[in-house]
C-alpha positions as CSV (number, residue, x, y, z in Angstrom):
1,M,-0.5,0.1,0.1
2,F,1.1,3.6,-0.8
3,V,0.3,6.0,0.8
4,I,1.0,10.2,1.0
5,R,1.2,12.1,4.5
6,Q,2.9,15.1,5.7
7,S,6.3,14.8,6.5
8,F,7.4,14.8,9.9
9,Q,11.2,15.4,11.8
10,N,11.6,11.3,11.9
11,D,11.5,11.3,7.9
12,I,14.8,13.8,7.4
13,D,16.9,11.0,7.2
14,Q,14.9,9.3,4.1
15,I,13.7,12.7,2.7
16,V,17.7,13.3,2.3
17,A,18.0,10.1,1.0
18,V,15.4,11.1,-1.6
19,A,16.5,14.6,-2.7
20,H,20.4,13.4,-3.5
21,H,18.2,11.7,-6.6
22,L,17.1,15.3,-8.0
23,D,18.8,18.2,-6.1
24,T,16.2,20.7,-6.9
25,M,16.3,24.4,-5.9
26,N,12.9,23.7,-3.8
27,L,14.5,20.6,-2.1
28,P,18.1,20.5,-2.4
29,A,20.1,17.4,-0.8
30,D,21.7,19.2,1.8
31,R,20.5,18.5,5.4
32,R,20.4,21.6,6.7
33,H,17.8,23.1,4.4
34,I,15.4,19.5,4.2
35,E,15.4,20.4,8.5
36,R,14.5,23.9,7.8
37,I,11.9,22.9,4.9
38,V,10.4,20.2,7.4
39,A,9.8,22.6,10.8
40,T,8.4,25.0,7.8
41,S,6.5,22.9,6.5
42,E,4.5,20.9,10.1
43,R,3.9,24.7,11.3
44,S,2.2,25.0,7.7
45,F,-0.1,21.9,8.6
46,S,-0.8,23.1,11.5
47,G,-1.8,26.4,10.6
48,D,1.0,28.3,13.0
49,L,2.5,30.2,10.2
50,D,0.6,33.4,8.3
51,R,-0.7,31.9,4.5
52,V,2.2,34.0,2.7
53,E,4.9,31.6,4.1
54,R,3.5,28.0,4.4
55,E,5.5,25.6,2.5
56,Y,3.9,22.0,2.9
57,L,6.4,19.0,2.2
58,F,4.8,16.1,1.2
59,V,6.0,12.8,1.5
60,L,5.1,9.2,0.0
61,E,5.7,6.3,2.0
62,D,5.8,2.7,0.9
63,T,3.9,1.7,4.1
64,G,4.7,-2.3,3.8
65,A,8.5,-1.4,3.8
66,R,8.3,1.9,5.7
67,R,9.9,3.9,3.3
68,V,9.6,7.3,2.0
69,V,9.8,6.9,-1.7
70,G,9.3,9.8,-2.7
71,T,8.1,13.9,-2.3
72,S,6.3,17.1,-3.7
73,M,5.8,20.7,-2.3
74,I,3.7,23.3,-2.4
75,H,4.7,26.5,-1.9
76,A,1.5,29.1,-0.8
77,K,3.2,32.2,-2.4
78,H,6.8,32.3,-4.3
79,G,7.5,36.0,-4.3
80,T,7.2,39.1,-1.9
81,R,8.3,42.2,-1.0
82,R,10.6,40.6,1.1
83,A,11.9,37.6,-1.2
84,P,10.3,38.4,-4.7
85,H,10.0,35.8,-7.2
86,V,13.1,36.4,-10.3
87,F,12.8,35.3,-13.5
88,F,13.4,36.1,-16.8
89,R,10.7,37.2,-19.8
90,V,11.3,35.8,-23.2
91,V,11.0,38.5,-25.2
92,H,11.5,39.2,-29.2
93,E,12.3,42.3,-31.0
94,E,11.8,43.4,-34.6
95,R,14.6,45.3,-36.1
96,Y,14.6,46.7,-40.0
97,S,17.0,48.8,-41.7
98,V,16.1,50.7,-45.3
99,T,19.6,50.7,-46.4
100,L,19.9,47.0,-46.1
101,D,16.3,46.2,-46.6
102,R,17.3,43.7,-44.2
103,Y,14.6,42.4,-41.3
104,F,15.7,40.7,-37.8
105,V,13.8,39.4,-35.0
106,H,15.9,38.7,-32.0
107,Q,15.1,36.8,-29.2
108,C,16.2,38.5,-25.7
109,L,16.2,37.8,-22.3
110,R,15.0,40.6,-19.3
111,I,15.4,40.3,-15.7
112,G,11.8,40.4,-13.8
113,Y,10.8,40.4,-10.4
114,N,7.5,39.2,-9.0
115,Y,6.3,40.8,-5.5
116,D,3.2,39.6,-5.5
117,G,3.6,36.3,-6.7
118,P,1.9,32.8,-7.5
119,T,1.4,29.6,-5.5
120,E,4.0,27.2,-6.7
121,I,4.3,23.9,-6.9
122,G,7.5,21.5,-7.2
123,G,10.0,19.3,-5.5
124,L,8.7,16.3,-7.3
125,I,11.1,13.8,-6.8
126,L,10.1,9.7,-6.8
127,L,12.9,6.9,-5.9
128,P,13.5,5.0,-10.0
129,D,13.0,1.7,-8.6
130,Y,9.0,2.6,-7.9
131,R,8.9,4.6,-11.3
132,G,6.5,2.4,-14.0
133,R,4.3,1.2,-11.3
134,P,0.9,0.3,-11.5
135,E,0.2,2.0,-9.5
136,S,0.9,5.3,-11.5
137,L,2.8,6.5,-8.6
138,G,4.4,9.6,-10.2
139,K,1.0,10.8,-11.2
140,F,-0.4,10.9,-7.8
141,L,2.8,12.7,-6.8
142,S,1.9,15.4,-8.5
143,Y,-1.9,15.3,-8.7
144,V,-2.7,15.1,-4.9
145,R,-0.9,19.0,-4.3
146,F,-3.9,19.6,-6.1
147,L,-6.3,18.2,-4.4
148,F,-5.2,19.8,-1.2
149,I,-5.2,23.4,-2.7
150,A,-9.3,22.4,-3.4
151,M,-9.5,21.3,0.2
152,H,-7.8,24.6,1.4
153,R,-8.6,27.5,-1.4
154,D,-8.3,30.3,0.2
155,V,-4.4,29.6,1.6
156,F,-3.5,29.7,-2.1
157,Q,-2.7,32.7,-4.8
158,D,-5.4,32.6,-7.9
159,Q,-2.3,31.4,-10.1
160,V,0.2,28.8,-9.9
161,L,3.3,28.1,-10.5
162,S,5.6,25.3,-12.0
163,E,9.3,25.5,-12.9
164,L,10.4,22.1,-14.7
165,L,14.6,21.9,-15.6
166,P,15.8,21.8,-18.8
167,P,18.7,20.1,-20.2
168,L,21.7,20.3,-18.2
169,E,25.3,19.5,-18.5
170,P,26.6,15.9,-17.9
171,D,28.3,17.5,-14.9
172,G,24.9,19.0,-14.1
173,T,26.1,22.3,-14.6
174,S,23.5,24.4,-16.6
175,A,25.0,26.2,-20.1
176,L,23.1,29.0,-19.6
177,W,24.9,30.3,-16.3
178,N,28.3,28.9,-17.2
179,S,27.3,31.8,-20.7
180,L,25.6,34.1,-18.9
181,G,25.4,34.3,-14.9
182,Y,28.7,33.4,-14.4
183,H,30.2,36.8,-15.9
184,F,27.8,39.0,-14.0
185,T,28.4,37.2,-10.7
186,G,32.0,35.4,-10.4
187,L,30.3,32.6,-9.1
188,S,29.4,28.7,-10.4
189,Y,26.2,27.3,-10.6
190,Q,26.6,25.4,-7.7
191,E,27.5,28.4,-5.5
192,A,25.1,30.2,-7.0
193,D,22.1,27.8,-6.9
194,L,23.1,27.2,-3.4
195,L,23.1,30.6,-2.6
196,S,20.0,31.3,-4.2
197,K,17.9,28.7,-1.3
198,D,18.4,31.3,0.8
199,N,18.7,34.4,-0.7
200,K,18.4,36.3,-4.3
201,E,19.5,40.2,-3.8
202,F,22.7,38.9,-5.5
203,I,21.1,38.7,-8.3
204,Q,18.8,42.1,-8.4
205,A,22.6,43.9,-7.4
206,L,24.6,41.9,-10.1
207,F,22.2,41.1,-13.1
208,P,21.6,43.9,-16.3
209,H,18.6,45.3,-16.2
210,E,19.2,45.8,-20.2
211,L,17.4,43.2,-22.9
212,I,19.8,40.8,-23.1
213,Y,20.3,39.5,-26.6
214,T,20.5,35.3,-27.5
215,S,22.3,35.8,-30.1
216,M,25.1,36.6,-28.6
217,L,25.6,33.9,-26.7
218,P,26.7,29.9,-27.2
219,E,24.7,27.9,-29.7
220,R,23.9,25.4,-26.6
221,A,23.0,27.5,-24.3
222,R,20.6,29.4,-26.9
223,S,19.1,26.2,-27.5
224,I,18.0,25.0,-24.1
225,I,16.0,28.0,-23.2
226,G,12.4,27.3,-22.3
227,Q,13.4,24.2,-23.0
228,V,12.6,20.8,-20.8
229,G,14.8,18.7,-20.0
230,P,14.3,14.7,-20.8
231,A,13.5,13.6,-17.1
232,Q,10.8,16.4,-17.1
233,R,9.1,15.7,-20.5
234,G,6.7,13.5,-18.4
235,V,5.6,16.3,-15.9
236,E,4.9,18.9,-18.7
237,K,2.5,16.4,-20.5
238,M,0.9,16.5,-17.1
239,L,0.7,19.8,-16.4
240,R,-0.5,20.9,-20.0
241,R,-3.7,17.9,-19.5
242,I,-4.8,19.6,-16.4
243,G,-4.9,23.4,-18.0
244,F,-1.5,24.7,-17.7
245,E,0.7,26.5,-20.2
246,Y,4.4,27.8,-20.6
247,A,4.3,31.6,-19.9
248,E,7.6,32.9,-22.2
249,Q,9.0,33.2,-18.9
250,I,12.1,30.6,-17.4
251,D,14.6,30.3,-14.5
252,P,17.9,32.9,-14.3
253,F,20.1,30.0,-13.7
254,D,19.4,27.0,-16.0
255,G,16.9,28.3,-18.6
256,G,13.8,25.8,-17.4
257,P,10.4,26.9,-18.8
258,H,8.0,28.3,-15.8
259,F,4.5,27.3,-16.4
260,F,1.4,28.9,-15.0
261,A,-2.5,28.4,-14.6
262,D,-5.0,29.7,-12.9
263,T,-5.6,28.0,-10.2
264,D,-9.8,27.8,-10.4
265,Q,-8.8,26.6,-14.0
266,I,-7.1,23.8,-13.1
267,T,-9.3,20.5,-13.7
268,L,-7.6,19.2,-10.3
269,V,-8.9,21.6,-8.6
270,D,-12.1,22.3,-10.1
271,N,-13.0,18.7,-9.8
272,A,-12.5,18.0,-6.6
273,I,-15.2,16.5,-4.4
274,R,-16.2,17.0,-0.5
275,G,-18.0,14.1,0.3
276,R,-18.3,11.2,3.1
277,A,-16.7,7.7,3.2
278,A,-18.5,4.4,2.0
279,T,-17.8,0.8,1.1
280,S,-17.1,-1.1,-2.0
281,P,-16.5,0.4,-4.8
282,A,-17.8,0.0,-8.4
283,D,-16.3,-2.5,-10.5
284,D,-15.6,-0.3,-13.0
285,A,-14.9,3.0,-10.8
286,P,-12.0,5.1,-12.2
287,W,-8.4,5.6,-10.9
288,G,-7.9,8.6,-8.3
289,I,-7.5,9.8,-5.2
290,V,-8.9,9.5,-1.9
291,A,-7.6,12.4,0.8
292,V,-8.8,13.3,4.8
293,E,-7.1,15.1,7.1
294,G,-7.5,13.8,11.2
295,D,-5.5,13.4,14.1
296,T,-2.4,11.8,12.2
297,G,-2.5,14.9,9.8
298,F,-3.1,15.2,6.0
299,R,-3.3,11.5,4.1
300,A,-4.2,10.5,1.0
301,A,-4.5,7.0,-1.2
302,C,-4.7,6.4,-4.9
303,G,-6.8,3.6,-6.4
304,R,-10.6,2.9,-7.6
305,F,-12.6,5.2,-6.0
306,S,-16.6,6.1,-6.9
307,V,-19.0,8.6,-6.4
308,T,-22.8,7.3,-5.8
309,P,-24.8,9.0,-8.1
310,G,-26.8,11.6,-6.1
311,T,-25.3,11.3,-3.3
312,D,-21.9,12.5,-1.3
313,D,-21.0,8.8,-0.7
314,V,-17.0,8.7,-1.6
315,R,-16.7,4.4,-2.1
316,I,-13.2,3.2,-0.6
317,D,-12.6,-0.3,-0.1
318,D,-11.9,-1.4,3.6
319,A,-7.9,-2.2,2.8
320,T,-7.5,1.6,1.9
321,R,-9.8,3.4,4.5
322,A,-7.5,1.1,7.4
323,A,-4.3,2.6,5.5
324,L,-6.1,6.4,5.7
325,G,-7.9,5.7,9.3
326,V,-11.2,6.7,7.5
327,D,-14.6,5.4,9.4
328,L,-17.4,5.3,7.4
329,G,-19.1,8.4,7.2
330,Q,-16.0,10.8,7.7
331,E,-15.6,13.6,5.6
332,V,-13.5,12.6,2.8
333,W,-12.2,14.3,-0.7
334,W,-11.8,12.8,-4.2
335,V,-10.3,13.8,-7.0
336,A,-10.3,11.3,-10.7
337,P,-8.0,13.4,-13.4
């Protein structure tokens, strides 16, 4: 059985191990950062933090092995006056010479800041051994966040952002950073990436605010701008399927694309249903996610569940109800993609 639940302090060692498989800005493979993230997440789930400061870290647990095998996250608000959301806007500038009768459309980058930012999803990692399973665990980890947003809609912003990784170099560095950011900061990609996890002031202070013409960059750097890396193409398909679109914005460190969606237009948020736990799902029940909040916090499971027409009964099999600690008649949330 697989359950997604909120993270706790005793998960830290296993979360660090999972984070080493991707090492993203949202979930770096650094114990000190993960300790802070888990502490913030616990206060977020308990409601002790101001809404704009909340960060939720979910873990996927193989309950039979008692092992954390995946993670995903929600940042309630990414971009404030204290810590703006920083990005490159990808724009195009047209130039024409009458003398030469030549016309050009130049791709350019312009640094941008959002001080009243969107909700952000990230930190999606699934251990390789658990990919490609019939339970659709990657989809489960990704989609559960939107069910949680529906359950607590007032906490989250009216837009949701997802930043995807572009193709990186074999050594894990970024061709865009090596060709651009390094020359404005004097920092390696790894140094800048680590520093930016706590403070992005150096980007505001040192990056040019004028247009940067990408034609001046090496071909390798230009080729990755706004592109999705091979490992994240499945994520891109899922995002597009539920309402996200590329926003002509990229990450200033690696050039990865930013995808946005209006929160209430995301199909999983719009289709989420609040009901009561019932027994015996129909034989032809669709794949979906059921979630509950109780004494043990947030917990969710995936499987084949159904809603009885004309009622709010969410029909759940006995094994799943036991794993979630759900009694018949208890309030649950359900969504089927």
